[in-house]
SEKOLBA-673065 format. One line per field, with one value per residue (C-alpha): residue number from 1; residue in three letters; z, x, y. Coordinates in Angstrom, 1 decimal. Each point is the difference from the previous one (the first is absolute). Last residue first. Layout:
BEGIN
seq	(NUM|...)
type	(ALA|...)
z	(Z|...)
x	(X|...)
y	(Y|...)
***
This chain:
BEGIN
seq	(430|429|428|427|426|425|424|423|422|421|420|419|418|417|416|415|414|413|412|411|410|409|408|407|406|405|404|403|402|401|400|399|398|397|396|395|394|393|392|391|390|389|388|387|386|385|384|383|382|381|380|379|378|377|376|375|374|373|372|371|370|369|368|367|366|365|364|363|362|361|360|359|358|357|356|355|354|353|352|351|350|349|348|347|346|345|344|343|342|341|340|339|338|337|336|335|334|333|332|331|330|329|328|327|326|325|324|323|322|321|320|319|318|317|316|315|314|313|312|311|310|309|308|307|306|305|304|303|302|301|300|299|298|297|296|295|294|293|292|291|290|289|288|287|286|285|284|283|282|281|280|279|278|277|276|275|274|273|272|271|270|269|268|267|266|265|264|263|262|261|260|259|258|257|256|255|254|253|252|251|250|249|248|247|246|245|244|243|242|241|240|239|238|237|236|235|234|233|232|231|230|229|228|227|226|225|224|223|222|221|220|219|218|217|216|215|214|213|212|211|210|209|208|207|206|205|204|203|202|201|200|199|198|197|196|195|194|193|192|191|190|189|188|187|186|185|184|183|182|181|180|179|178|177|176|175|174|173|172|171|170|169|168|167|166|165|164|163|162|161|160|159|158|157|156|155|154|153|152|151|150|149|148|147|146|145|144|143|142|141|140|139|138|137|136|135|134|133|132|131|130|129|128|127|126|125|124|123|122|121|120|119|118|117|116|115|114|113|112|111|110|109|108|107|106|105|104|103|102|101|100|99|98|97|96|95|94|93|92|91|90|89|88|87|86|85|84|83|82|81|80|79|78|77|76|75|74|73|72|71|70|69|68|67|66|65|64|63|62|61|60|59|58|57|56|55|54|53|52|51|50|49|48|47|46|45|44|43|42|41|40|39|38|37|36|35|34|33|32|31|30|29|28|27|26|25|24|23|22|21|20|19|18|17|16|15|14|13|12|11|10|9|8|7|6|5|4|3|2|1)
type	(GLN|GLU|PRO|PRO|GLU|ILE|TYR|GLN|MET|GLU|VAL|LEU|GLU|PRO|LEU|SER|ARG|SER|LEU|LYS|LEU|ILE|LYS|ILE|ARG|TYR|SER|PHE|LEU|GLU|LEU|GLU|ASP|GLY|GLU|LYS|LEU|ASP|PHE|PRO|LYS|HIS|MET|VAL|LEU|LEU|GLY|SER|LEU|THR|ASP|TYR|GLU|THR|SER|GLU|PRO|LEU|PRO|HIS|GLU|LEU|VAL|LYS|ASN|ILE|ASP|HIS|ILE|PRO|SER|THR|ALA|VAL|VAL|LYS|TYR|VAL|ASN|GLY|THR|ARG|THR|VAL|ILE|GLN|VAL|GLU|GLN|ASP|HIS|GLU|ASP|GLN|ILE|GLU|GLY|VAL|ILE|GLU|GLU|LEU|ILE|ASP|GLU|LEU|THR|VAL|ILE|GLY|VAL|THR|GLY|GLY|TYR|GLU|ASN|VAL|VAL|ILE|ALA|MET|GLN|ASN|LYS|THR|ARG|GLN|PHE|GLU|ARG|LEU|LEU|GLU|ASP|ILE|PRO|LYS|ASN|GLU|THR|ILE|TYR|TYR|PRO|LYS|ARG|ALA|LEU|THR|ALA|LEU|THR|LYS|GLY|SER|ASN|SER|TRP|TYR|ALA|GLN|PHE|VAL|ASP|LYS|ALA|HIS|ILE|VAL|GLY|ILE|ILE|ASP|ASP|LEU|ASN|LYS|ASP|TYR|VAL|PRO|TYR|ARG|THR|TYR|GLY|GLU|LYS|PHE|ILE|THR|SER|VAL|ALA|ASP|ALA|LEU|SER|LEU|ALA|ALA|SER|LEU|GLY|SER|ILE|LYS|ILE|ARG|PRO|VAL|MET|ILE|GLN|LYS|VAL|VAL|ARG|ASN|ASP|PHE|GLU|PHE|VAL|ASN|GLN|ILE|LEU|GLU|ARG|GLU|SER|PRO|GLU|ILE|ALA|GLY|GLY|GLU|GLU|SER|GLU|ALA|ILE|ILE|LEU|LYS|LEU|GLU|GLU|GLU|THR|HIS|VAL|ALA|HIS|GLU|GLY|ALA|PRO|LYS|ILE|GLY|VAL|SER|LYS|LEU|ILE|ILE|ILE|ALA|LEU|GLY|ASN|LEU|LEU|ALA|ILE|PHE|PRO|LYS|PHE|ILE|PHE|TYR|PHE|LEU|ARG|LEU|PRO|LEU|SER|VAL|ARG|LEU|ALA|THR|SER|THR|PRO|TYR|ARG|ILE|ALA|LEU|SER|LYS|PRO|ALA|LEU|GLU|GLY|PHE|VAL|ILE|HIS|LEU|ILE|THR|ILE|VAL|VAL|PHE|ALA|VAL|PRO|LEU|ALA|ILE|ASN|HIS|ALA|LEU|GLU|PRO|ASP|MET|GLU|PHE|GLY|LEU|SER|HIS|VAL|LEU|ARG|LEU|ILE|LEU|VAL|SER|VAL|VAL|ASP|GLU|GLY|VAL|TRP|GLY|LEU|GLY|LEU|SER|ALA|LEU|THR|ILE|GLY|LEU|GLN|THR|ALA|ALA|LEU|PHE|GLY|ASP|LEU|ASN|ASN|ILE|ILE|VAL|LEU|ALA|ALA|ARG|LYS|SER|ALA|THR|GLY|SER|GLN|LEU|ALA|ILE|GLN|SER|SER|ARG|VAL|LYS|VAL|ILE|ALA|PHE|GLU|ALA|ALA|VAL|PHE|PHE|GLY|ASN|LEU|PHE|VAL|LEU|PHE|LEU|THR|PHE|LEU|ILE|ASP|LEU|VAL|MET)
z	(-24.3|2.5|-1.0|-1.0|2.9|-1.3|0.1|0.4|-2.4|-0.1|-3.1|-1.1|-3.8|-1.7|-3.6|-1.1|-0.4|3.4|2.3|3.8|2.7|-2.1|2.1|-0.5|1.6|-0.4|-1.0|-3.5|-0.8|2.1|-0.9|1.8|-1.5|2.3|-2.7|-3.3|-2.5|-3.3|-1.5|-0.8|3.1|-0.6|-2.2|1.8|3.4|-1.2|-1.6|3.2|1.8|-2.5|-2.5|-2.4|-2.9|0.9|3.0|3.8|2.4|3.2|3.0|3.4|2.7|-1.7|0.5|-2.9|-2.0|-0.1|-1.7|-2.9|-0.4|-1.1|1.6|-1.4|2.6|2.9|2.6|3.3|1.6|2.4|2.2|3.0|-1.3|-2.9|-2.1|-3.6|-2.6|2.6|-1.7|0.7|-1.2|-1.9|-0.2|2.5|-1.7|0.4|-1.7|0.3|-0.1|-0.6|-3.0|-1.7|1.2|-2.3|-3.0|1.0|0.9|-3.4|-1.5|-1.6|-2.1|-0.8|-2.9|-2.6|-3.3|-2.7|-1.0|1.6|3.2|0.9|3.2|0.2|1.7|2.6|1.7|-3.2|-0.1|-3.2|1.4|3.4|-1.0|-2.5|2.7|2.3|-2.9|-0.6|3.7|-0.2|-2.7|-3.0|0.1|-0.1|-3.0|0.2|-1.0|1.1|-0.4|-1.8|2.5|1.0|0.1|-3.5|0.6|3.4|-1.6|0.3|0.4|2.0|2.9|2.3|2.7|-2.1|-2.1|3.2|1.6|-3.1|-0.3|3.7|-0.5|-2.6|-3.3|-1.9|-3.7|-2.8|1.6|-2.3|1.5|3.4|-1.8|-2.4|0.1|2.9|2.5|2.1|3.7|1.9|3.6|1.6|2.7|-1.2|1.1|-0.5|-3.4|-0.9|1.1|-2.1|-3.0|0.2|0.2|-2.9|-2.2|-0.6|-3.8|0.2|2.5|3.0|1.4|3.2|-0.8|2.3|-2.8|-2.2|2.4|1.9|-1.0|2.2|-1.4|-3.7|-0.1|0.5|2.8|0.2|0.0|3.5|1.7|1.2|0.9|2.0|2.0|0.9|1.5|1.6|1.8|1.0|1.4|2.0|1.4|-0.6|2.2|2.3|-0.7|-1.7|-2.0|-1.2|-0.8|-2.3|-1.5|-0.6|-1.5|-2.2|-1.1|-0.7|-2.1|-2.0|-0.8|2.0|-2.0|-0.3|0.1|1.6|-3.1|-0.2|-1.9|-3.1|0.3|-3.4|1.7|-1.4|1.1|3.5|-0.1|-1.9|2.7|2.9|-1.5|-0.6|3.6|1.5|-2.2|0.8|3.8|-0.4|-1.5|2.4|3.1|1.5|-1.3|1.3|3.2|0.3|-1.3|2.6|3.0|-1.1|-0.6|3.1|2.1|-2.5|-1.0|3.5|0.7|-3.1|0.4|3.7|0.6|-3.0|0.9|3.5|-0.8|-2.4|2.7|2.6|-2.1|-1.9|1.9|3.5|0.0|-2.9|0.4|3.7|-0.1|-2.5|1.9|3.3|-2.0|-1.7|3.1|1.7|-3.0|0.5|3.7|0.2|-2.7|1.8|3.4|-1.3|-1.6|3.1|2.3|2.9|3.1|1.7|2.3|-0.9|-1.2|-2.6|-1.3|-0.4|-1.8|-2.3|-0.9|-0.5|-2.5|-1.8|-0.3|-1.5|-2.4|-1.1|-0.5|-2.3|-3.2|0.4|1.0|-3.0|-2.3|1.4|-0.1|-3.8|-1.0|1.6|-1.5|-3.4|0.3|1.2|-3.0|-2.4|1.3|-0.5|-3.6|-0.8|2.1|-2.1|0.6|3.5|1.0|-1.5|1.9|3.2|-0.6|-0.5|3.4|1.9|-1.2|1.5|-1.6|2.4|-0.6|-2.4|-3.0|2.1|0.1|-3.4|-1.1|1.6|2.7|0.2|-2.5|1.4|3.8|-0.9|-1.3|2.5|2.9|-1.3|-0.8|3.8|1.5|-1.9|1.3|3.5|0.1|-1.6|2.7|2.7|-1.4|-0.2|3.6|1.0|-1.9|1.5|3.6|-1.0)
x	(-20.1|2.2|0.8|3.7|2.2|1.4|3.9|1.3|2.5|1.9|1.6|3.2|1.1|-3.3|0.3|-0.7|3.6|0.8|-3.1|-0.1|-2.4|-2.6|-2.2|-0.8|-2.7|0.7|-2.0|1.4|-0.6|-1.9|0.9|0.8|1.5|2.2|2.5|-1.8|-0.4|-1.2|-2.3|1.6|-1.1|0.7|3.1|1.3|-0.3|1.7|3.0|0.6|0.0|2.9|0.4|-2.9|-1.4|2.0|-2.1|0.1|-3.0|0.2|1.0|-2.1|2.7|2.1|3.5|1.4|-2.9|1.9|3.0|-1.9|-2.3|3.1|0.7|-1.2|-2.9|2.2|-2.3|-1.6|-2.0|-2.7|-1.1|2.2|2.7|1.8|3.0|0.2|2.9|2.5|2.8|3.5|2.6|2.7|3.5|1.5|-1.7|-3.6|-1.0|-3.7|-1.1|1.9|-1.7|-1.7|2.8|2.4|-1.5|-0.1|3.8|0.7|-1.4|-3.2|-0.6|-3.4|-2.3|2.3|-1.8|0.5|-3.8|-0.8|1.5|3.6|1.9|3.8|2.1|2.4|2.4|1.7|2.2|-1.5|-0.6|-0.9|-2.1|-1.6|-0.9|-1.4|-2.2|-1.4|-1.1|-1.3|-2.6|0.1|-3.2|1.8|2.0|3.8|3.0|3.6|1.8|3.4|2.6|0.5|3.4|0.0|-3.3|0.9|3.1|3.6|2.6|2.3|0.3|0.9|-2.3|-2.9|0.5|0.4|-3.2|-2.1|1.2|-0.8|-3.6|-0.8|-1.5|-3.0|-0.3|-1.7|-3.5|-2.1|-3.5|1.4|0.6|2.2|3.3|-0.5|2.5|-1.7|1.7|1.8|1.4|-2.6|0.7|-2.2|2.1|3.5|-1.1|-1.4|3.3|1.9|-2.2|0.7|3.7|-0.2|-1.8|-3.6|-1.2|-0.4|-2.9|0.2|-3.0|-1.8|-3.3|-2.7|-2.6|0.9|-0.9|2.5|-0.8|-1.6|-3.4|0.7|3.0|-2.4|-0.9|-1.4|3.6|0.8|-3.2|1.4|3.4|-1.9|-1.9|3.5|1.2|-3.2|0.2|3.4|-0.8|-2.8|2.4|-0.2|-1.0|-2.2|-3.3|-1.5|3.0|-0.1|-3.7|0.8|2.7|-2.3|-2.7|2.5|1.0|-3.5|-0.6|3.2|-1.4|1.6|1.4|-1.4|2.6|-1.9|-2.0|-4.1|-1.8|-1.8|-3.7|-2.0|-2.2|2.0|3.3|-0.9|-0.7|3.1|2.0|-1.7|0.8|3.6|0.4|-1.5|2.2|3.0|-0.9|-0.3|3.4|1.6|-1.4|3.4|1.9|-2.7|0.0|3.8|-0.3|-2.6|2.3|2.6|-1.9|-2.0|2.4|1.0|-3.5|-1.0|3.0|-0.8|-3.9|0.0|-3.6|-1.4|1.3|-0.8|-3.6|-0.4|1.6|-2.5|-3.3|0.5|1.1|0.0|-3.3|-1.9|1.1|-0.2|-3.3|-1.2|1.4|-1.9|-3.4|0.4|0.7|-3.0|-2.2|1.5|-0.4|-3.7|-0.8|2.7|-1.5|-3.5|1.1|1.9|-3.3|1.1|2.0|1.5|2.9|2.4|2.5|-2.7|-0.7|3.8|0.3|-2.8|1.6|3.4|-1.6|-1.6|3.1|1.9|-2.9|-0.1|3.8|0.4|-1.8|-0.7|3.6|1.1|-2.1|1.4|3.5|-0.4|-1.6|2.4|3.0|-1.5|-0.7|3.6|1.4|-2.3|1.7|3.2|-0.5|-1.4|2.6|2.9|2.4|-1.3|0.7|3.8|0.4|-1.2|2.2|3.1|-0.8|-0.6|3.4|1.4|1.6|-1.0|-3.2|-0.4|-1.0|-2.9|-1.5|0.8|-2.0|-3.0|-2.0|-3.8|-0.7|2.7|-1.0|-3.8|0.5|2.8|-2.2|-3.0|2.3|1.3|-3.4|-1.3|3.0|-0.7|-3.3|1.0|2.7|-2.7|-2.1|3.1|0.9|-3.5|0.0|3.6|-1.5|-2.9)
y	(59.3|1.8|3.6|0.6|1.2|3.4|0.4|3.3|1.5|3.5|1.2|1.6|0.6|0.0|1.0|3.5|1.1|-1.1|-0.3|-0.3|-1.0|-2.0|-1.9|-3.7|-2.1|-3.5|-3.0|-0.2|3.7|2.7|3.5|3.3|3.1|2.3|0.7|0.1|-2.8|1.0|-2.8|-3.6|-1.6|-3.8|0.3|3.1|-1.7|-3.0|2.1|2.0|-3.6|-0.9|-2.6|0.3|-2.0|-3.2|-0.4|-0.2|0.1|1.6|-2.0|-0.3|-0.2|2.8|-0.1|-2.1|1.4|3.3|-1.7|-1.7|3.1|1.9|3.1|3.4|0.0|0.7|-1.5|1.0|-3.0|0.3|-3.2|1.2|2.3|-1.6|1.4|-1.3|1.1|0.3|2.0|-1.1|2.8|-1.8|1.3|-2.4|-3.1|-1.5|-3.2|-0.4|-3.6|-3.2|-1.3|2.9|2.0|-2.0|1.4|3.6|-0.4|-1.4|3.1|1.2|3.2|1.9|0.7|1.0|0.2|-2.5|-0.1|-3.1|1.0|0.4|-1.2|0.8|-2.5|0.0|-2.5|-1.4|-3.0|-1.4|-3.5|0.9|2.9|-2.1|-2.8|2.7|1.5|-3.4|-0.3|3.5|-0.9|2.5|2.0|3.5|-0.6|-0.1|2.2|-0.1|3.0|0.2|1.1|4.0|1.2|1.5|1.7|1.2|1.8|-0.9|2.7|-2.4|2.5|-3.0|1.1|0.4|-3.1|-2.1|1.5|-0.5|-3.6|-0.8|1.5|-2.6|1.3|-1.4|0.9|2.0|0.7|1.8|-0.3|1.2|3.3|1.9|-2.0|-2.5|-1.8|-2.7|0.1|-2.6|0.2|2.2|2.5|2.8|3.1|-1.5|-1.3|3.3|1.9|-2.5|0.6|3.7|-0.5|-2.4|2.6|-0.5|-0.3|-3.7|0.6|-2.0|-2.1|-0.6|-1.7|0.6|1.1|-2.8|-2.7|-2.1|-3.4|-2.6|-0.7|1.0|-2.6|-3.2|-2.1|-3.5|-1.5|1.6|-1.0|-3.2|1.6|2.6|-2.6|-1.7|3.5|0.7|-3.4|0.7|3.3|-1.5|-2.4|-3.7|-3.2|2.1|-1.6|3.2|0.2|-3.7|0.3|2.9|-2.1|-2.8|2.3|1.5|-3.5|-1.1|3.1|-0.7|-3.5|-3.0|-2.8|-3.5|-2.7|-2.8|-0.5|0.3|-2.5|1.4|-0.6|-1.0|-2.7|-2.8|1.9|-0.2|-3.7|-1.0|2.2|-1.7|-3.4|0.9|1.3|-3.3|-2.1|1.9|-0.2|-3.8|-0.2|2.2|-1.8|-0.9|3.0|2.5|-1.5|0.3|3.5|0.8|-1.4|2.1|3.4|0.0|1.8|2.5|0.8|0.7|2.2|2.2|-0.1|1.0|1.5|-1.5|-3.5|0.3|1.1|-3.0|-2.4|1.2|0.0|-3.3|-3.3|1.5|1.9|-1.5|-3.6|0.1|1.6|-2.6|-3.0|1.1|0.6|-3.5|-1.5|1.5|-1.1|-3.7|-0.1|0.3|-2.5|-2.3|0.5|-0.8|-3.3|-0.9|0.5|2.2|-0.5|3.0|-0.8|2.9|-2.2|-1.4|3.3|0.7|-3.3|0.8|3.7|-1.7|-2.5|2.9|1.8|-2.8|-0.8|3.6|0.4|-3.1|0.7|3.7|0.6|-2.0|1.8|3.3|-1.0|-1.3|3.0|2.4|-2.0|0.2|3.8|0.5|-2.1|2.1|3.0|-1.4|-0.7|3.6|1.7|-1.4|3.1|0.5|-3.7|0.0|3.2|-1.6|-3.0|2.3|1.8|-3.0|-1.4|2.8|3.5|2.6|1.6|3.0|-2.2|-1.1|3.5|0.6|-3.2|1.5|-1.6|-0.3|-2.8|-2.1|0.7|-0.7|-3.3|-1.3|1.2|-2.0|-2.8|-0.1|0.6|-3.4|-1.6|1.1|-1.1|-3.4|-0.4|0.7|-2.8|-2.2|0.8|-1.0|-3.3|-0.7|0.4|-2.4)
***
């Protein structure tokens, strides 16, 4: 009788083992296993993860065999124990009646053992500690798979045939995560404390990098600091000291007639050496691009051509802006400030009121807003968004409601909003 009890408990444990194995190998990632020290368990676990379909079938077979065995042996064992307990307490009853009572009680006891210790507990353990569980079950599971491999292959083959017959393509074990799934994993990792907010932002920027075009990150024409080719070297040096940039476009008549790009270092060397050179002779050939060029392509072109500044032109050939290597890198790592930069905070918040520099890109503003504004290729800045949706002449002090925000114009520049105040309005409940 003792052996029967031990065998019943063994079947419960065996069922729990296969349940834990099933959830662990599904939950764990190969990268988590790869980080472990090089042991036989690690190698076995990697083999299992790389052949997930086969080993999942093995766990299902193990669960089925253990459950059937438990139902076959366990109920009789528990039933006998219950009858002995009744007799030991001095109760006398008809043997048939005692059996009829003991059988359902035994069924309940076995069911509780099976669910709690054979299903729920091992499942929770595997989900909570997938890596360590996968390592511990890997060697016994590989042995079980090796013994029953022909039968498992037969079962898998039958399952695939049935799925294909009804037009369903079997899922492989090497399915990759989509970009949205990876973003969700990163967000959850930050919430769980696995990565820092700055690390999450950096990774998110990488995902968004190939979705952005030059028009969204360029310095617009109105903000370009250029040097006229007619300037003397002394005047050019004075301008460079005043503005503090490294490179400047050099133009003939206006910014639509850019003849080259000049480095501040070359201007200083020519000025101090009294070489007699002019800005036109010092300027290097300009590199032109269109405003809709993806910035990931531009980065590769900068690497290939060794340029660090490009002139952005529209469909008519007019200059609409410039873009530098620094502008591109800032899309990944965030704002890069040097000793000459004066940091401008584009959004300041007081309570639920935002004061926003409207000439800033929507993409940058949305990083601060709790309720982001819509982005589009038809406009780049908040100012452009306001003009598109409210084309009438705006005046300082005007208020309008747009995308659940109450927006007040605080300052205009050339009839365009330059500084606005925004307050979010909770939409009415449906």
